[in-house]
ROTISE-186043 format. One record per residue (C-alpha): chain; x, y, z; residue number from 1. Coordinates in nm, 2 decimals. Layout:
<nulos>
+-------+--------+--------+--------+------+
! kolvo !      X !      Y !      Z ! bake !
+-------+--------+--------+--------+------+
!     A !      X !      Y !      Z !  NUM !
...
+-------+--------+--------+--------+------+
</nulos>
This chain:
<nulos>
+-------+--------+--------+--------+------+
! kolvo !      X !      Y !      Z ! bake !
+-------+--------+--------+--------+------+
!     A ! -10.13 !   3.20 !   6.11 !    1 !
!     A ! -10.02 !   2.99 !   6.40 !    2 !
!     A !  -9.66 !   2.79 !   6.38 !    3 !
!     A !  -9.62 !   2.47 !   6.53 !    4 !
!     A !  -9.23 !   2.33 !   6.58 !    5 !
!     A !  -9.18 !   2.04 !   6.72 !    6 !
!     A !  -8.84 !   1.91 !   6.83 !    7 !
!     A !  -8.71 !   1.53 !   6.88 !    8 !
!     A !  -8.46 !   1.55 !   7.19 !    9 !
!     A !  -8.25 !   1.26 !   7.11 !   10 !
!     A !  -8.05 !   1.27 !   7.42 !   11 !
!     A !  -8.40 !   1.18 !   7.60 !   12 !
!     A !  -8.45 !   0.87 !   7.35 !   13 !
!     A !  -8.79 !   1.09 !   7.27 !   14 !
!     A !  -8.72 !   1.03 !   6.90 !   15 !
!     A !  -8.75 !   0.66 !   6.96 !   16 !
!     A !  -9.01 !   0.65 !   7.18 !   17 !
!     A !  -9.22 !   0.83 !   6.90 !   18 !
!     A !  -9.13 !   0.61 !   6.63 !   19 !
!     A !  -9.23 !   0.31 !   6.87 !   20 !
!     A !  -9.56 !   0.45 !   6.91 !   21 !
!     A !  -9.61 !   0.51 !   6.54 !   22 !
!     A !  -9.53 !   0.13 !   6.48 !   23 !
!     A !  -9.71 !   0.03 !   6.75 !   24 !
!     A ! -10.02 !   0.21 !   6.62 !   25 !
!     A !  -9.94 !   0.11 !   6.26 !   26 !
!     A !  -9.97 !  -0.27 !   6.37 !   27 !
!     A ! -10.28 !  -0.23 !   6.55 !   28 !
!     A ! -10.45 !  -0.05 !   6.26 !   29 !
!     A ! -10.34 !  -0.34 !   6.06 !   30 !
!     A ! -10.46 !  -0.54 !   6.24 !   31 !
!     A ! -10.80 !  -0.40 !   6.26 !   32 !
!     A ! -10.83 !  -0.39 !   5.91 !   33 !
!     A ! -10.75 !  -0.73 !   5.88 !   34 !
!     A ! -11.01 !  -0.84 !   6.13 !   35 !
!     A ! -11.29 !  -0.63 !   5.94 !   36 !
!     A ! -11.20 !  -0.79 !   5.64 !   37 !
!     A ! -11.22 !  -1.15 !   5.75 !   38 !
!     A ! -11.54 !  -1.04 !   5.92 !   39 !
!     A ! -11.66 !  -0.88 !   5.61 !   40 !
!     A ! -11.54 !  -1.23 !   5.37 !   41 !
!     A ! -11.75 !  -1.45 !   5.63 !   42 !
!     A ! -12.06 !  -1.24 !   5.64 !   43 !
!     A ! -12.06 !  -1.24 !   5.23 !   44 !
!     A ! -11.98 !  -1.62 !   5.31 !   45 !
!     A ! -12.26 !  -1.66 !   5.53 !   46 !
!     A ! -12.55 !  -1.48 !   5.30 !   47 !
!     A ! -12.43 !  -1.71 !   4.99 !   48 !
!     A ! -12.74 !  -1.90 !   4.85 !   49 !
!     A ! -12.75 !  -2.21 !   4.67 !   50 !
!     A ! -13.06 !  -2.38 !   4.45 !   51 !
!     A ! -13.05 !  -2.74 !   4.35 !   52 !
!     A ! -13.23 !  -2.83 !   4.05 !   53 !
!     A ! -13.27 !  -3.15 !   3.83 !   54 !
!     A ! -13.33 !  -3.09 !   3.49 !   55 !
!     A ! -13.54 !  -3.43 !   3.33 !   56 !
!     A ! -13.41 !  -3.51 !   2.99 !   57 !
!     A ! -13.58 !  -3.87 !   3.01 !   58 !
!     A ! -13.95 !  -3.78 !   2.85 !   59 !
!     A ! -13.81 !  -3.50 !   2.66 !   60 !
!     A ! -13.45 !  -3.54 !   2.57 !   61 !
!     A ! -13.26 !  -3.27 !   2.38 !   62 !
!     A ! -13.32 !  -3.26 !   1.99 !   63 !
!     A ! -13.00 !  -3.34 !   1.78 !   64 !
!     A ! -12.96 !  -3.10 !   1.50 !   65 !
!     A ! -12.69 !  -3.25 !   1.24 !   66 !
!     A ! -12.52 !  -2.96 !   1.06 !   67 !
!     A ! -12.22 !  -3.04 !   0.80 !   68 !
!     A ! -12.03 !  -3.33 !   0.83 !   69 !
!     A ! -12.32 !  -3.63 !   0.91 !   70 !
!     A ! -12.28 !  -3.77 !   1.23 !   71 !
!     A ! -12.15 !  -3.62 !   1.57 !   72 !
!     A ! -11.92 !  -3.30 !   1.40 !   73 !
!     A ! -11.82 !  -2.96 !   1.54 !   74 !
!     A ! -12.14 !  -2.74 !   1.49 !   75 !
!     A ! -12.39 !  -2.99 !   1.58 !   76 !
!     A ! -12.67 !  -2.82 !   1.80 !   77 !
!     A ! -12.84 !  -3.01 !   2.08 !   78 !
!     A ! -13.21 !  -2.78 !   2.13 !   79 !
!     A ! -13.38 !  -2.85 !   2.46 !   80 !
!     A ! -13.70 !  -2.76 !   2.66 !   81 !
!     A ! -13.72 !  -3.02 !   2.99 !   82 !
!     A ! -13.90 !  -3.04 !   3.31 !   83 !
!     A ! -13.68 !  -2.85 !   3.58 !   84 !
!     A ! -13.74 !  -3.06 !   3.93 !   85 !
!     A ! -13.66 !  -2.98 !   4.26 !   86 !
!     A ! -13.45 !  -3.25 !   4.49 !   87 !
!     A ! -13.78 !  -3.45 !   4.59 !   88 !
!     A ! -13.83 !  -3.48 !   4.18 !   89 !
!     A ! -14.16 !  -3.26 !   4.19 !   90 !
!     A ! -14.18 !  -3.02 !   3.90 !   91 !
!     A ! -14.06 !  -2.65 !   3.98 !   92 !
!     A ! -14.02 !  -2.55 !   3.61 !   93 !
!     A ! -13.86 !  -2.56 !   3.25 !   94 !
!     A ! -13.51 !  -2.58 !   3.18 !   95 !
!     A ! -13.48 !  -2.46 !   2.81 !   96 !
!     A ! -13.17 !  -2.38 !   2.61 !   97 !
!     A ! -12.91 !  -2.52 !   2.34 !   98 !
!     A ! -12.54 !  -2.65 !   2.31 !   99 !
!     A ! -12.32 !  -2.62 !   1.99 !  100 !
!     A ! -12.05 !  -2.88 !   1.95 !  101 !
!     A ! -11.75 !  -2.74 !   2.00 !  102 !
!     A ! -11.47 !  -3.01 !   2.09 !  103 !
!     A ! -11.58 !  -3.35 !   1.96 !  104 !
!     A ! -11.66 !  -3.64 !   2.19 !  105 !
!     A ! -11.53 !  -3.37 !   2.50 !  106 !
!     A ! -11.80 !  -3.11 !   2.53 !  107 !
!     A ! -11.98 !  -2.84 !   2.38 !  108 !
!     A ! -12.07 !  -2.46 !   2.45 !  109 !
!     A ! -12.45 !  -2.42 !   2.60 !  110 !
!     A ! -12.68 !  -2.15 !   2.68 !  111 !
!     A ! -13.01 !  -2.23 !   2.83 !  112 !
!     A ! -13.28 !  -2.06 !   3.13 !  113 !
!     A ! -13.43 !  -2.21 !   3.43 !  114 !
!     A ! -13.78 !  -2.08 !   3.47 !  115 !
!     A ! -13.96 !  -2.08 !   3.79 !  116 !
!     A ! -14.26 !  -1.94 !   3.96 !  117 !
!     A ! -14.09 !  -1.63 !   4.08 !  118 !
!     A ! -13.80 !  -1.54 !   3.78 !  119 !
!     A ! -13.54 !  -1.74 !   3.57 !  120 !
!     A ! -13.20 !  -1.78 !   3.57 !  121 !
!     A ! -12.99 !  -1.78 !   3.28 !  122 !
!     A ! -12.63 !  -1.97 !   3.26 !  123 !
!     A ! -12.38 !  -2.00 !   2.98 !  124 !
!     A ! -12.05 !  -2.20 !   2.93 !  125 !
!     A ! -11.87 !  -2.51 !   2.87 !  126 !
!     A ! -12.04 !  -2.84 !   2.93 !  127 !
!     A ! -11.88 !  -3.18 !   2.95 !  128 !
!     A ! -12.01 !  -3.52 !   2.81 !  129 !
!     A ! -11.90 !  -3.68 !   3.18 !  130 !
!     A ! -11.92 !  -3.58 !   3.53 !  131 !
!     A ! -11.96 !  -3.20 !   3.63 !  132 !
!     A ! -11.90 !  -2.88 !   3.46 !  133 !
!     A ! -11.86 !  -2.52 !   3.59 !  134 !
!     A ! -12.10 !  -2.30 !   3.43 !  135 !
!     A ! -12.14 !  -1.92 !   3.47 !  136 !
!     A ! -12.46 !  -1.77 !   3.62 !  137 !
!     A ! -12.47 !  -1.44 !   3.38 !  138 !
!     A ! -12.80 !  -1.32 !   3.48 !  139 !
!     A ! -13.18 !  -1.35 !   3.58 !  140 !
!     A ! -13.51 !  -1.19 !   3.60 !  141 !
!     A ! -13.80 !  -1.15 !   3.87 !  142 !
!     A ! -13.67 !  -1.29 !   4.21 !  143 !
!     A ! -13.35 !  -1.33 !   4.03 !  144 !
!     A ! -13.29 !  -1.01 !   3.86 !  145 !
!     A ! -12.87 !  -0.94 !   3.90 !  146 !
!     A ! -12.78 !  -1.27 !   3.96 !  147 !
!     A ! -12.43 !  -1.38 !   3.93 !  148 !
!     A ! -12.25 !  -1.70 !   4.05 !  149 !
!     A ! -12.19 !  -2.02 !   3.92 !  150 !
!     A ! -12.32 !  -2.32 !   3.85 !  151 !
!     A ! -12.22 !  -2.69 !   3.85 !  152 !
!     A ! -12.41 !  -2.90 !   3.63 !  153 !
!     A ! -12.37 !  -3.30 !   3.67 !  154 !
!     A ! -12.49 !  -3.56 !   3.43 !  155 !
!     A ! -12.62 !  -3.82 !   3.60 !  156 !
!     A ! -12.59 !  -4.07 !   3.35 !  157 !
!     A ! -12.97 !  -4.14 !   3.36 !  158 !
!     A ! -13.11 !  -3.88 !   3.14 !  159 !
!     A ! -13.11 !  -3.61 !   3.45 !  160 !
!     A ! -12.87 !  -3.34 !   3.54 !  161 !
!     A ! -12.82 !  -3.21 !   3.88 !  162 !
!     A ! -12.76 !  -2.83 !   3.87 !  163 !
!     A ! -12.61 !  -2.67 !   4.17 !  164 !
!     A ! -12.63 !  -2.30 !   4.16 !  165 !
!     A ! -12.43 !  -2.09 !   4.37 !  166 !
!     A ! -12.48 !  -1.72 !   4.40 !  167 !
+-------+--------+--------+--------+------+
</nulos>
């Protein structure tokens, strides 16, 4: 067994030199780690994908299911199976699911599936009556197996909903 001994000669300032070297090495390593983290984050952002679809409820509006108190009340449902269009309004699949009223005059809890040629994407979350809603992408099939992210659903006030999926 070998013994290694080290001594710091304080009189020559070697202790300060060694500590300065260690501090400098630590700063360089921290900078490299931060740089690697920024590059990895930029790479992840560049690989993020977006898909924009239009749910078309003009010809096939949601069916209202009135439960409990007559008229709009908590627990009422909307069930739908509508054409799904691309940004040029061409059919690409269907958009089907349901919403349950949770807050009068404001929002519903929804779950639906966007089905396209190469798979399906399931989304779930709170959708507001006006404006845009951020809804979770909870899974998929086919090309979209393992998908996660969010969808921004915007009521266009003309019977269509623009759905921008970021995954």
